FISETOR-131028 format. One record per residue (C-alpha): residue in one letter; x, y, z. Coordinates in steps of 0.2 Angstrom, whole numbers, padded with zeros to 4 digits, always signed. Each point is the difference from the previous one (the first is absolute). Example, Ala and Ser with C-alpha at 12.3 -4.5 7.8 and 13.67 -1.06 7.14 Angstrom:
2
a+0062-0022+0039;s+0006+0017-0003;
END
This chain:
577
x+0275+0066-0436;x+0012-0013+0011;x-0009+0008+0015;x-0014-0012-0002;x+0011-0017-0001;x+0000-0013+0012;x+0017-0004+0008;x+0011-0010-0009;x+0014-0008+0008;x+0015-0003-0015;x+0015-0013+0006;x+0017-0005-0008;x+0010-0017+0005;x+0015+0002+0005;x+0014-0016+0000;x+0013-0009-0009;x+0000-0003-0018;x-0003-0020+0004;x-0017+0004+0009;x-0004+0015-0009;x+0000-0013-0018;x-0012-0010+0009;x-0015+0011+0005;x+0002+0011-0017;x-0002-0016-0007;x-0017-0003+0011;x-0006+0016-0003;x+0002+0000-0018;x-0008-0016-0002;x-0017+0006+0011;x-0002+0017-0009;x+0001-0010-0015;x-0013-0012+0005;x-0017+0003-0009;x-0007-0001+0017;x+0011+0013+0007;x-0006+0018+0004;x+0009+0008-0010;x-0007-0012-0015;x-0015+0003+0004;x-0002+0017+0001;x+0003+0004-0017;x-0012-0011-0006;x-0015+0010-0005;x-0012-0015-0001;x+0001-0003+0021;x-0013+0012+0010;x+0010+0010+0016;x-0008-0012+0012;x+0007-0015-0008;x+0019+0006+0001;x-0001+0007+0019;x-0011-0015+0008;x+0010-0012+0013;x+0008-0014-0009;x+0000-0008+0019;x-0017+0000-0002;x-0003-0007-0018;x+0013-0012+0004;x-0009-0005+0016;x-0018+0001-0009;x+0008-0014-0013;x+0009-0015+0011;x-0008+0004+0015;x-0015-0013-0003;x+0013-0012-0007;x+0014-0001+0010;x+0001-0013+0013;x+0005+0007+0017;x+0014-0009+0010;x-0008-0012+0009;x-0010-0007-0017;x+0015+0001-0011;x+0001-0019-0004;x-0018-0001+0000;x-0013-0005+0013;x+0003-0018+0003;x+0021+0004+0006;x-0001+0018+0011;x+0018+0006+0000;x+0008+0002+0016;x-0002+0013+0012;x+0017+0014+0001;x+0005+0014+0009;x+0002+0018-0001;x+0018+0001+0004;x+0002+0020-0009;x-0011+0003+0014;x+0008+0007+0015;x-0016-0005+0011;x+0002-0019-0005;x+0019+0002+0002;x-0002+0004+0019;x-0012-0014+0001;x+0013-0012-0006;x+0013+0007+0012;x-0012-0004+0014;x-0005-0016-0006;x+0020-0006-0003;x+0005+0007+0016;x-0009-0013+0007;x+0012-0014-0003;x-0005-0016-0003;x+0002-0014+0013;x-0005-0018-0005;x+0009-0017+0005;x+0010-0008-0015;x-0007-0017-0006;x+0009-0015+0008;x+0013-0007-0015;x-0005-0017-0007;x+0014-0015+0003;x+0000-0011-0015;x+0007-0015+0008;x-0013+0001+0013;x-0013-0007-0010;x-0012+0016-0001;x+0000+0003-0018;x-0005-0019-0004;x-0014+0003+0012;x-0005+0018-0007;x+0002-0006-0019;x-0013-0016+0005;x-0011+0012+0009;x-0001+0011-0015;x-0004-0014-0012;x-0012-0008+0008;x-0010+0016+0003;x+0004+0004-0018;x-0014-0009-0011;x-0015+0010+0010;x+0007+0017-0003;x+0003-0006-0018;x-0020-0006+0002;x-0004+0019+0004;x+0001+0008-0017;x+0007+0013-0008;x-0015+0012+0005;x+0001-0005+0019;x+0019+0003+0000;x+0000+0015-0007;x-0012+0008+0012;x+0009-0006+0015;x+0017+0010-0009;x-0010+0014-0004;x-0007+0002+0018;x+0019-0003+0008;x+0006+0015-0013;x-0015+0012+0006;x+0008-0005+0015;x+0016+0004-0003;x-0005+0016-0006;x-0008+0005+0016;x+0012-0004+0012;x+0015+0006-0009;x+0005+0010+0013;x+0008-0016+0010;x+0008-0007-0016;x+0010+0019-0002;x+0004+0000+0015;x+0009-0021-0002;x+0007+0006-0018;x+0008+0017+0008;x+0009-0011+0014;x+0003-0018-0007;x+0003+0006-0020;x+0008+0016+0003;x-0013+0005-0012;x-0003+0020-0001;x-0019+0009+0001;x+0001+0000-0019;x+0004-0019-0001;x-0010-0007+0011;x-0018+0010-0007;x+0005-0009-0017;x+0004-0018+0007;x-0016+0001+0007;x-0009+0005-0013;x+0010-0013-0011;x-0006-0015+0013;x-0020+0007-0001;x+0002+0000-0020;x+0007-0017-0001;x-0012-0008+0008;x-0015+0010-0007;x+0008-0005-0018;x+0002-0018+0003;x-0018-0002+0009;x-0006+0008-0016;x+0008-0013-0011;x-0004-0014+0010;x-0019+0003+0000;x+0002+0000-0018;x+0011-0013-0005;x-0001-0014+0017;x-0019+0001+0003;x-0007-0011-0014;x+0006-0009-0014;x+0006+0008-0017;x-0012-0008-0016;x+0011-0002-0013;x-0006+0000-0019;x-0001-0016-0009;x-0012-0012-0009;x-0016-0005+0005;x-0004-0016+0011;x+0014+0003+0011;x+0001+0014+0013;x+0018+0005+0005;x+0004+0011+0013;x+0016+0008+0010;x+0001+0002+0018;x+0013+0008+0011;x+0006-0009+0018;x+0014+0004+0013;x+0013-0010-0002;x+0003-0006+0021;x+0013+0007+0009;x+0009+0016-0004;x+0016+0007+0008;x+0000+0020-0003;x+0019+0007+0005;x-0001+0020+0002;x+0012+0012+0001;x+0006+0015+0012;x-0002+0013-0012;x-0019-0001-0002;x-0003-0010+0014;x-0020+0004-0002;x-0003+0002-0016;x+0009-0015-0008;x-0004-0011+0016;x-0020+0003-0004;x+0003+0002-0018;x+0006-0018-0001;x-0009-0008+0015;x-0017+0009-0006;x+0002-0008-0019;x+0005-0018+0007;x-0016+0000+0012;x-0012+0007-0014;x+0005-0013-0012;x-0006-0016+0013;x+0017-0004+0008;x+0005+0000+0018;x+0015+0013+0006;x+0015-0002+0008;x+0006+0016+0001;x+0021+0002+0003;x+0004+0020+0002;x+0017+0007+0002;x+0010-0004+0015;x+0001+0021+0003;x-0020+0003-0001;x-0010-0014+0008;x-0010+0013+0011;x-0010+0006-0015;x-0004-0017-0007;x-0007-0004+0014;x-0010+0016+0003;x-0007-0005-0020;x-0002-0017+0004;x-0009+0002+0014;x-0011+0013-0007;x-0005-0014-0013;x-0003-0012+0013;x-0012+0015+0008;x-0011+0003-0018;x-0001-0020-0002;x+0014-0009-0006;x+0001-0017+0009;x+0017-0001+0010;x+0003-0018-0007;x+0000+0007-0017;x+0011+0017+0003;x+0015-0006+0012;x+0013+0014+0003;x+0018-0009+0003;x+0013+0012+0005;x+0018-0001-0001;x+0017+0000-0009;x+0006-0009-0018;x+0002-0017+0009;x-0020+0000+0002;x-0002+0007-0016;x+0009-0016-0009;x-0009-0011+0010;x-0017+0005-0006;x+0006+0001-0016;x+0008-0019+0001;x-0018-0008+0009;x-0007-0012-0016;x-0018+0004+0005;x+0004+0017-0007;x-0008+0005-0015;x+0007+0017-0005;x+0010+0014+0006;x+0001+0017-0005;x+0015+0010+0008;x+0004+0018-0002;x+0020+0004+0005;x+0017-0002-0005;x+0005-0007-0018;x+0011-0013+0009;x-0012-0006+0011;x-0012-0001-0012;x+0012-0010-0012;x+0004-0013+0016;x-0020-0001+0002;x-0001-0004-0017;x+0014-0012+0002;x-0009-0010+0015;x-0017-0002-0007;x+0008-0008-0017;x+0011-0010+0008;x-0015-0012+0009;x-0003-0015-0010;x-0013-0005+0011;x-0012+0014+0001;x-0012+0006-0013;x+0005+0017-0011;x-0002+0016+0007;x-0003+0017-0005;x+0014+0012+0006;x-0005+0017-0003;x+0015+0013+0005;x+0001+0018-0002;x+0020+0004+0005;x+0009+0018-0001;x+0005+0009-0015;x+0015+0012-0007;x-0012+0012-0004;x+0007+0013-0013;x-0008+0016-0005;x+0006+0007-0017;x-0001+0019-0005;x+0005+0008-0014;x+0002+0017-0005;x-0017+0006-0001;x-0005-0006+0017;x-0009+0014+0011;x+0013+0004+0013;x-0011+0002+0013;x-0010-0011-0001;x+0014-0012-0002;x+0008+0003+0016;x-0019-0002+0010;x+0001-0017-0009;x+0017-0005+0002;x-0001+0007+0019;x-0016-0011+0003;x+0005-0015-0007;x+0017-0004+0007;x+0000+0009+0018;x-0017+0000+0007;x-0006-0015+0011;x+0019-0001+0002;x+0002-0007-0018;x-0006-0017+0010;x-0010-0003-0014;x+0001-0014-0014;x-0005+0014-0013;x+0011+0012+0004;x+0012+0009-0010;x+0017-0007+0001;x+0010+0007-0016;x-0005+0016-0008;x+0006+0000-0019;x+0000+0020-0007;x+0007+0005-0016;x+0018+0010-0001;x-0009+0019-0005;x-0012+0000+0014;x+0008-0010+0017;x+0009+0014+0005;x-0015+0010+0002;x-0012-0014+0006;x+0014-0007+0015;x-0001+0017+0004;x-0015+0003+0003;x-0004-0018+0008;x+0014+0003+0013;x-0009+0016+0004;x-0016-0010+0003;x+0008-0011+0011;x+0009+0013+0010;x-0017+0005+0006;x-0005-0020+0005;x-0003-0004+0019;x+0006-0014+0007;x-0006-0006+0018;x-0013-0008+0011;x-0017-0006-0011;x-0010+0005+0014;x+0004+0017-0004;x-0012+0006-0014;x+0016+0014-0007;x+0010-0016-0003;x+0004-0005-0021;x+0009-0014+0003;x+0001-0012+0016;x+0011-0014+0006;x+0008-0015-0010;x-0009-0016+0007;x+0016-0005+0012;x+0015+0000+0001;x+0008-0014-0010;x-0009+0007-0015;x+0007+0018+0003;x+0016-0009+0003;x-0002-0007-0017;x-0006+0016-0008;x+0017+0009+0007;x+0010-0015-0005;x-0004+0002-0019;x+0004+0020+0000;x+0015-0005+0007;x+0002-0011-0013;x-0003+0013-0012;x+0010+0013+0006;x+0015-0013-0004;x-0003-0002-0016;x+0002+0019-0002;x-0020+0006-0003;x-0004+0017+0007;x-0010-0003+0016;x-0012+0015+0005;x-0010+0001+0017;x-0014+0011+0002;x-0016+0004+0012;x-0001+0007+0017;x+0001-0014+0015;x+0002+0003+0017;x+0017-0009+0004;x-0006-0002+0017;x-0016-0012-0005;x+0005-0016+0005;x-0004-0014-0012;x+0004-0008-0017;x-0005+0015-0008;x+0012+0009-0019;x+0000+0014-0010;x-0005-0001-0018;x+0015-0004-0010;x+0004+0002-0019;x+0013-0010-0009;x+0009+0003-0015;x+0001-0015-0011;x+0012-0002-0017;x-0009-0017-0004;x-0016-0010+0007;x+0015-0013-0001;x+0005+0007+0016;x-0016-0007+0010;x-0001-0015+0010;x-0018-0004+0003;x-0013+0012+0008;x+0004+0013+0013;x-0016+0000+0010;x-0001+0018+0007;x+0001+0018-0003;x+0015-0001-0013;x-0003+0006-0018;x+0014-0004-0013;x+0003+0011-0015;x+0006-0004-0017;x+0002+0013-0015;x-0003-0005-0016;x+0001+0005-0019;x-0017+0002-0008;x+0006-0009-0015;x+0001-0016+0011;x-0016+0000+0006;x-0003-0018-0007;x+0017-0006+0007;x-0006+0006+0019;x-0014-0008-0003;x+0007-0015-0003;x+0012+0000+0015;x-0014+0004+0010;x-0006-0019-0005;x+0015-0006+0003;x-0001+0002+0019;x-0015-0013-0002;x-0010+0010+0012;x-0016+0004-0007;x-0011+0009+0012;x-0004+0019-0002;x+0008+0013-0012;x-0004+0017-0002;x+0004+0012-0016;x-0001+0018+0000;x-0002+0006-0014;x-0014+0012-0012;x+0005-0010-0018;x-0010-0013-0005;x+0011-0009-0011;x+0013-0001+0015;x-0012-0005+0012;x-0008-0015-0010;x+0017-0005-0005;x+0002-0002+0018;x-0014-0009+0004;x+0003-0012-0016;x+0016-0005+0005;x+0000-0001+0020;x-0002-0016+0006;x-0009+0006+0017;x-0020-0004+0008;x-0002+0019+0005;x+0004+0014-0012;x-0005+0017+0008;x+0002+0014-0013;x+0002+0020+0007;x-0004-0004+0018;x+0008-0007+0015;x+0003-0020-0001;x-0008-0003+0018;x-0016-0004+0007;x-0010-0013-0013;x-0020+0002+0004;x-0009-0015+0002;x-0010-0006-0017;x+0007+0016-0010;x+0018-0006-0001;x+0001-0018+0004;x+0018-0003+0008;x+0016-0012-0003;x+0013-0002-0011;x+0011-0013-0011;x+0014-0010+0001;x+0010+0002+0017;x-0014+0012+0006;x-0014-0013+0001;x-0012-0013-0009;x-0016+0009-0001;x-0015+0002-0001;x-0003+0017+0006;x-0004+0004+0017;x-0014+0011+0000;x-0006-0007-0017;x-0012-0009-0011;x+0010-0015+0000;x+0006-0002+0018;x-0014-0007+0007;x-0001-0017-0012;x+0018-0006+0006;x-0005-0005+0017;x-0014-0010-0008;x-0002-0017-0008;x-0011-0002-0015;x-0014-0012-0003;x-0010-0006-0016;x-0015-0009+0002;x-0007-0006-0019;x-0017-0009+0002;x-0010-0009-0013;x-0017+0007-0001;x-0006-0013-0013;x+0001-0015+0012;x-0014+0003+0010;x-0009+0000-0014;x-0001+0010-0017;x+0006+0018-0004;x-0012+0011+0006;x+0011+0013-0003;x+0000-0004-0020;x-0020-0007+0001;x-0004+0018+0005;x+0013+0008-0017;x-0010-0012-0013;x-0016+0003+0007;x+0005+0020-0002;x+0007-0005-0017;x-0014-0009-0007;x-0012+0009-0016;x-0015+0005+0006;
END
């Protein structure tokens, strides 16, 4: 009778205990679920057709009409930025051909603070700002939306410059262009909503009360080299959309990318007098910040530089009090307890600490691992890090590109040697062609005895590891808080009570649970820290744009023109008939 049975495949999993235990649990959960085939097979009330129906077809029938397509993920009035299928060999081949055409564009001339140029630029911007502010939120938003579309359509040129000047890998270049597009579209929607018309306020009859938002004047935007397009355009577009004129000061390592972005904005309708590029080193930024006609400063960069800017702004008694929006670095920690999934934590730690060569303000700096799983997790992370390829960012197979410049590499190497001198165990991994010229470095893992061994942030692919006792989780979080940084924090745990304890206790701006801790998405994960990590409000969030504006309240006694029509109308409606 078995001759009539269809072929059946029988398989038995093989592997180590720690692998098979998780597999067994998953199978038990699946087979024990009410929706499982095994459970439904013995349900006498179910028809055979229902048992053998295709679950994928059922799912598609239920959800296809309600789930938004990727482009409409954020609604019809804010298109999602376009991505690239980097899993496709065809797409990677196109990238390889594209990046082989190295970008060749001149570097913008650096400003001379002693020449009087900055005075002239500030004067020009201040004279142009009132007309730009008078355009209103909707017209400014339309211009920035046009710029976002143009950036998306012309992204290939930006990919080349990002790889050549900033050392961005293919993945990082694509992500950066997308973030820049998202910033412009997100802030444009806010500007259209909040800056176009006054907002009527509730109040008594007989008067009108309106609140309106306007540009402050001339804003200085100082951006970093690690996100030379996304952060640059995020700051600049927010300041412009709020009605300000902008003097944009990029990092001295990446002026070409900034020049390309400013040229794009000018070509799509932003007046040249309203947006001016001011290239140069730190002395140029200092001259801009100290100018008496500056109405605000937006800065992303090092904590020490932010402190100097803050002191400069506060120390001038002959100028108005101006806002300072700062996003700085962090001593970012990921806490992994004994319930964390080893494979997931490995992937998240590798991505957070080593990709982008660790040159993200949000990057993982210290991995705190519960004693019971520390050896297993570290073995997994070392194995994964060994497979990373360090090399030319123009090569699509590269995982980790170069450090931005030789002085930055020297600081990273000096930190590693200091940790060795303290007796810390240092591990090095990854595949690096030693004949490759440039500021390249392999991923490093350094075991600590205490967080007190750290002195500031090491801005590169260096992961420190600290083991902890589960009973001292609260003390661990307190020690993290004592570092005074508060940018990002990762938590790897499947115990909700433990996750909630960490979230409640940590003084950190962005907390990520059971995922990597980099790559905040505009409008989804508003980004910014507290303490030494920044002033707020968060970039890509609902409160950011308003910090670039002044508020004006207009109260009008409407009865002064003769009677209260609104009150008379109310009396007439309420009168007996």
